[in-house]
C-alpha positions in Angstrom: 37.7 -2.0 21.7 34.1 -1.2 20.8 32.8 -4.7 21.5 32.8 -6.7 24.7 34.1 -10.2 24.5 32.1 -12.7 26.5 32.9 -16.2 27.7 30.8 -19.4 27.9 27.7 -18.2 26.0 26.1 -21.4 24.6 25.9 -21.6 20.8 22.3 -20.9 19.8 20.5 -23.3 17.5 20.3 -22.5 13.8 17.2 -20.6 12.8 15.6 -20.9 9.2 24.6 -2.8 14.4 25.3 -0.1 14.3 29.0 0.0 14.9 31.3 -1.2 12.1 34.8 -2.6 12.5 37.5 -2.9 13.6 36.2 -6.3 14.5 37.6 -8.2 17.5 38.4 -11.4 15.6 42.2 -11.3 16.4 41.5 -11.0 20.1 38.9 -13.7 20.4 39.8 -17.0 22.1 38.0 -20.3 21.5 34.6 -20.3 23.1 34.5 -16.5 23.3 31.7 -14.7 21.6 30.6 -11.2 20.8 27.2 -9.6 20.0 27.0 -7.2 17.1 23.8 -5.2 16.8 22.0 -5.0 13.4 21.3 -1.8 11.5 17.6 -1.1 11.4 16.0 -3.5 8.9 19.3 -5.3 8.2 19.0 -9.1 7.5 21.2 -11.8 9.0 22.7 -12.5 5.6 23.6 -8.8 5.1 25.2 -8.7 8.6 27.3 -11.8 7.9 28.6 -10.2 4.7 29.3 -7.0 6.6 31.2 -8.4 9.6 33.0 -11.2 7.6 34.2 -13.5 10.4 34.4 -16.5 8.0 36.8 -14.6 5.6 39.0 -13.6 8.5 39.0 -17.2 9.9 39.9 -18.8 6.6 42.9 -16.4 6.2 44.1 -16.9 9.8 43.3 -20.6 10.4 40.4 -19.9 12.8 36.7 -21.0 12.7 33.7 -18.9 13.6 29.9 -19.6 13.9 27.2 -17.0 13.7 23.6 -16.9 14.9 20.9 -14.3 14.5 19.9 -13.5 18.1 18.4 -10.7 20.2 20.1 -9.1 23.2 18.1 -6.7 25.4 15.4 -6.6 22.7 17.8 -5.6 19.9 18.4 -7.9 16.9 21.9 -8.7 15.7 24.3 -11.6 15.3 26.4 -13.3 17.9 29.8 -14.5 16.6 31.5 -17.4 18.4 35.1 -18.5 17.8 34.9 -22.3 17.6 38.5 -23.2 16.6 
């Protein structure tokens, strides 16, 4: 799996990558999260459309939250499974 699942990362407050799929959504447990780096210049809205955790969740009865964050100086989104 190209992404490392992480446990107990607090959900970041709402603020006003270069590998694409397969996404780890089926393997994620509630409270697990994954960081997905952004492509250079990619916006958070574009990333959410690219990785589509909400579409997967709706189809499979799961809920996800995303936040634009930085990890080791690299921008991207962190996706949490919330339900």
